[in-house]
C-alpha positions in Angstrom: 70.9 62.6 -2.2 68.2 62.3 0.4 67.0 65.8 -0.4 66.7 65.0 -4.1 64.6 61.9 -3.3 62.4 64.0 -1.0 61.8 66.6 -3.9 61.0 63.8 -6.3 58.5 62.3 -3.9 56.9 65.7 -3.3 56.6 66.3 -7.0 54.9 62.9 -7.5 52.4 63.7 -4.7 51.5 67.1 -6.2 51.0 65.5 -9.6 48.8 62.8 -8.1 46.7 65.4 -6.3 46.2 67.4 -9.5 45.0 64.2 -11.2 42.4 63.5 -8.4 41.2 67.1 -8.7 40.7 66.7 -12.4 38.7 63.5 -12.0 36.4 65.2 -9.5 35.1 67.6 -12.1 33.7 64.9 -14.5 30.0 65.7 -14.0 29.2 63.4 -11.1 30.9 60.4 -12.8 28.3 60.4 -15.6 30.7 61.7 -18.3 34.4 61.8 -19.0 36.5 64.7 -17.6 35.6 68.0 -19.3 32.6 66.6 -21.1 29.4 68.7 -20.9 26.5 67.2 -18.9 23.2 68.8 -19.7 21.0 69.3 -16.6 17.3 68.4 -17.4 14.6 69.8 -15.1 11.3 68.0 -14.6 8.2 67.7 -12.4 8.4 64.0 -11.4 4.8 63.7 -10.2 3.2 63.0 -13.6 3.1 59.2 -14.1 3.5 57.6 -16.6 5.4 60.5 -18.2 7.8 61.4 -15.4 7.8 60.1 -11.8 10.0 58.7 -9.1 10.4 54.9 -8.8 10.8 53.0 -5.6 14.5 53.7 -5.5 14.1 57.4 -5.9 15.1 57.5 -9.6 13.3 59.8 -12.1 11.8 57.6 -14.7 8.9 57.6 -17.2 8.1 57.8 -20.9 9.4 61.4 -21.2 12.7 60.3 -19.5 13.1 57.4 -21.8 12.5 59.6 -24.8 15.0 62.2 -23.7 17.6 59.5 -23.0 17.1 58.3 -26.6 17.3 61.9 -27.9 20.5 62.5 -26.0 22.1 59.2 -27.2 21.2 60.1 -30.8 22.5 63.6 -30.4 25.7 62.5 -28.7 25.2 64.3 -25.4 25.1 63.4 -21.8 22.1 64.3 -19.5 21.2 64.2 -15.8 17.8 64.9 -14.2 16.6 67.2 -11.4 13.1 67.2 -9.9 11.9 70.8 -9.5 8.1 70.7 -9.4 5.9 72.2 -12.1 5.9 76.0 -11.6 9.5 76.3 -10.3 10.6 74.5 -13.5 9.9 77.5 -15.7 12.0 79.9 -13.7 14.7 77.2 -13.5 15.0 77.2 -17.3 14.8 81.0 -17.5 17.5 81.4 -14.8 19.7 78.7 -16.3 19.6 76.5 -13.3 18.8 73.7 -15.8 19.8 73.5 -19.5 16.3 72.4 -20.6 13.1 70.9 -19.3 11.0 67.9 -20.1 7.7 67.6 -18.2 4.9 66.9 -20.7 5.1 70.6 -21.6 2.7 71.6 -24.3 4.0 74.0 -26.9 1.7 77.1 -26.8 1.9 80.5 -28.3 2.1 82.1 -24.8 4.9 79.9 -23.7 6.8 80.5 -27.0 6.9 84.2 -26.1 9.2 83.4 -23.1 10.9 80.2 -24.0 12.2 78.3 -27.1 10.9 74.8 -27.9 12.2 71.9 -29.9 10.2 70.1 -32.5 7.3 68.1 -31.0 8.1 64.6 -29.7 4.7 63.6 -28.2 1.0 64.2 -28.9 -1.7 64.3 -26.2 -5.1 65.8 -25.4 -7.1 66.8 -22.3 -9.4 64.2 -20.7 -12.1 64.4 -18.0 -12.0 62.1 -14.9 -15.1 61.8 -12.8 -16.6 59.3 -10.3 -18.2 56.3 -12.0 -21.8 57.4 -11.1 -21.3 61.0 -12.2 -23.9 62.5 -14.6 -21.2 64.4 -16.5 -21.1 63.3 -20.1 -19.2 66.2 -21.8 -17.0 69.1 -21.1 -19.9 71.5 -21.2 -21.5 69.6 -18.3 -18.8 71.0 -16.1 -20.1 74.5 -16.5 -21.7 74.6 -13.0 -19.4 72.1 -11.4 -16.2 72.3 -9.3 -13.2 71.2 -11.3 -9.7 70.2 -10.1 -6.7 70.9 -12.4 -2.9 71.2 -12.0 -2.0 74.9 -11.7 -0.7 76.7 -14.8 -1.2 73.7 -17.1 -3.1 73.7 -20.4 -5.8 71.8 -18.6 -6.1 74.8 -16.2 -6.4 77.2 -19.2 -9.1 75.1 -20.8 -11.2 75.0 -17.6 -10.7 78.7 -17.1 -12.2 79.3 -20.6 -15.3 77.4 -19.5 -15.7 78.5 -15.9 -14.0 81.9 -16.0 -10.5 82.8 -15.1 -11.4 83.9 -11.5 -14.0 81.2 -10.9 -14.1 79.9 -7.3 -15.1 76.5 -8.8 -11.6 75.9 -10.0 -9.3 74.1 -7.7 -5.7 74.3 -8.8 -3.1 72.5 -6.6 0.6 72.1 -7.5 0.4 68.6 -9.0 -2.0 66.4 -10.9 -2.1 63.7 -8.2 -3.3 66.4 -5.8 -5.9 67.5 -8.3 -7.2 64.0 -8.7 -7.3 63.6 -4.9 -9.5 66.7 -4.6 -12.0 65.1 -6.8 -11.9 61.7 -5.0 -12.5 63.2 -1.5 -15.4 65.2 -2.8 -14.0 68.7 -3.0 -14.4 68.7 -6.8 -16.8 67.1 -9.2 -14.2 66.3 -11.8 -10.6 66.5 -12.7 -9.2 67.6 -16.1 -5.7 66.8 -17.3 -3.6 65.1 -20.0 -5.1 61.8 -21.2 -2.1 59.6 -20.6 -1.8 60.7 -17.0 -5.5 60.3 -16.1 -5.7 56.9 -17.9 -2.6 55.8 -16.0 -4.1 56.8 -12.7 -7.4 54.9 -13.5 -5.5 51.8 -14.5 -3.3 51.8 -11.4 -6.2 52.4 -9.0 -8.9 49.9 -10.0 -10.6 50.0 -6.6 -11.4 53.7 -7.0 -14.5 53.7 -9.2 -13.8 56.3 -11.9 -14.6 56.9 -15.5 -13.0 59.0 -18.2 -14.7 61.2 -20.7 -13.1 62.4 -24.0 -14.7 65.5 -25.5 -14.3 66.4 -29.2 -13.7 70.1 -28.2 -10.3 69.1 -26.8 -7.6 69.8 -29.3 -4.4 67.8 -29.8 -1.5 69.1 -27.8 2.1 68.8 -28.8 4.9 68.3 -26.2 8.3 69.9 -26.7 11.5 70.2 -24.8 11.7 73.7 -23.3 14.9 75.8 -23.6 15.9 79.2 -22.4 14.9 81.9 -25.0 17.6 82.4 -27.5 19.5 79.2 -27.0 19.3 78.2 -30.6 22.4 76.0 -30.4 20.8 73.7 -27.9 17.5 73.6 -29.8 19.4 72.5 -32.9 21.2 69.7 -31.0 18.0 68.4 -29.5 16.1 68.7 -32.8 18.8 66.6 -34.4 18.3 63.9 -31.8 14.5 64.0 -32.2 14.9 63.7 -36.0 17.1 60.7 -35.7 14.9 58.8 -33.3 11.8 59.6 -35.5 13.6 58.2 -38.6 14.8 55.1 -36.8 11.4 54.3 -35.3 12.7 54.6 -31.8 10.3 57.4 -30.9 7.3 55.5 -32.1 8.5 52.5 -30.0 8.8 54.7 -26.9 5.7 56.8 -27.3 3.5 54.0 -28.4 2.3 55.8 -31.6 3.7 57.6 -34.6 4.6 61.2 -33.9 4.7 63.4 -37.0 
């Protein structure tokens, strides 16, 4: 009789252990056991679009929009901060399922990655010291210009100054590019309008002004997916469609996105 009790107890212990093991594979507690959690890569240095709050959480307009897309599409997401350039290889190597980082949809990028429908519209902007004589993009022709490396702002400035110009300073992040201008290593910084306006707003003691130029075209942000992953693009596009129709996207972006 004692042996039978011992076997029953052992069986219950094994069953309980298997239960705990199953619970430990639930995607970090953010989803039910077995439910897919999509890993979203970003460069969290791009306020107000994506940045780290005081508690170390990745937040921002892009993040709020993706959360809304995920909810509408019925999927779970979690975020990982990769930095700008490593983000592209992370998508290609499937370290993340997709990326959100104010990524402009361009013909060159579409050769290597797939994109969702646009969810945000922006354009380039020039940031200079308040007493700068610069009044237009062409005025930067003989100036030193800071940009974030491998961004559309970088490409725009390369067209003006030349791809190999020594007058282009291209650090890893937009805050570093702005800092290059503030400390005098560059005469201007060029980047996405929402990011430069946010910096100016949050740093009123730094005397700066922004310049919009009619030559800057509208840029459309999309979620970036590994080439060929049509299933995920369809899932995300369905979420984008739903939040456009409900008005949620306009609420989060601050304007209507067609």
